[in-house]
C-alpha positions in Angstrom: 36.9 -45.2 69.7 36.6 -45.1 66.0 33.1 -45.1 64.5 33.7 -46.8 61.2 31.1 -46.9 58.4 30.8 -48.0 54.8 29.9 -46.0 51.7 29.8 -47.0 48.1 33.2 -46.7 46.5 31.9 -44.9 43.5 30.9 -41.9 45.7 34.6 -41.3 46.3 36.4 -42.6 43.2 35.6 -43.1 39.5 35.4 -46.9 40.0 33.4 -49.3 42.1 30.2 -51.2 41.6 27.8 -53.2 43.6 29.3 -54.8 46.7 32.3 -52.5 46.7 32.7 -50.1 49.6 35.1 -47.7 51.1 35.6 -47.8 54.9 35.3 -44.4 56.5 36.7 -43.1 59.8 34.6 -40.0 60.1 34.9 -38.6 56.5 38.4 -40.1 55.9 38.7 -43.1 53.6 40.9 -45.6 55.4 40.2 -48.8 53.4 37.9 -51.0 51.3 35.6 -54.0 51.6 34.5 -55.7 48.4 33.5 -58.9 46.8 36.6 -60.4 45.2 36.0 -62.9 42.4 39.3 -64.7 43.0 38.7 -65.0 46.8 39.0 -68.4 48.6 35.8 -70.5 48.4 33.3 -69.5 51.1 35.1 -66.2 51.8 34.1 -63.8 49.0 34.5 -60.6 50.9 38.0 -59.0 50.8 39.0 -56.2 53.2 42.1 -54.0 53.2 43.4 -51.1 55.2 44.7 -48.4 52.8 45.4 -45.5 55.2 48.9 -44.2 54.6 49.5 -43.6 58.3 48.9 -47.2 59.3 52.1 -49.3 59.4 52.2 -51.6 56.4 51.6 -55.2 57.4 50.5 -58.5 55.8 47.8 -58.5 58.5 46.1 -55.3 57.1 44.0 -57.4 54.7 42.0 -60.5 54.7 38.9 -62.5 53.5 35.6 -63.1 55.3 32.4 -65.1 54.6 30.1 -62.0 55.0 30.4 -58.2 54.7 29.6 -57.9 58.4 32.5 -60.2 59.3 34.8 -58.4 57.0 33.9 -55.1 58.7 34.5 -56.7 62.2 37.9 -58.1 61.1 38.8 -54.7 59.5 37.8 -52.8 62.7 39.7 -55.2 65.0 42.9 -54.7 62.9 42.3 -50.9 62.6 42.0 -50.5 66.4 45.0 -52.8 67.2 
């Protein structure tokens, strides 16, 4: 089973600020979770799977009310 974790985006890229994280599977960047200013009301956290080997799908992204829920939603989709 994958042991996913978050790290600040700016550790891996030249962009990213507060509340902007990459999702790591081991040391591999597989996605992002961040506060999205244009998000639906009550669901400010945006998550997206960016790994090239994951089949593209409209279900590889979404919004959540909390960072923890965004991570849970990300993990559920990643493991599906």
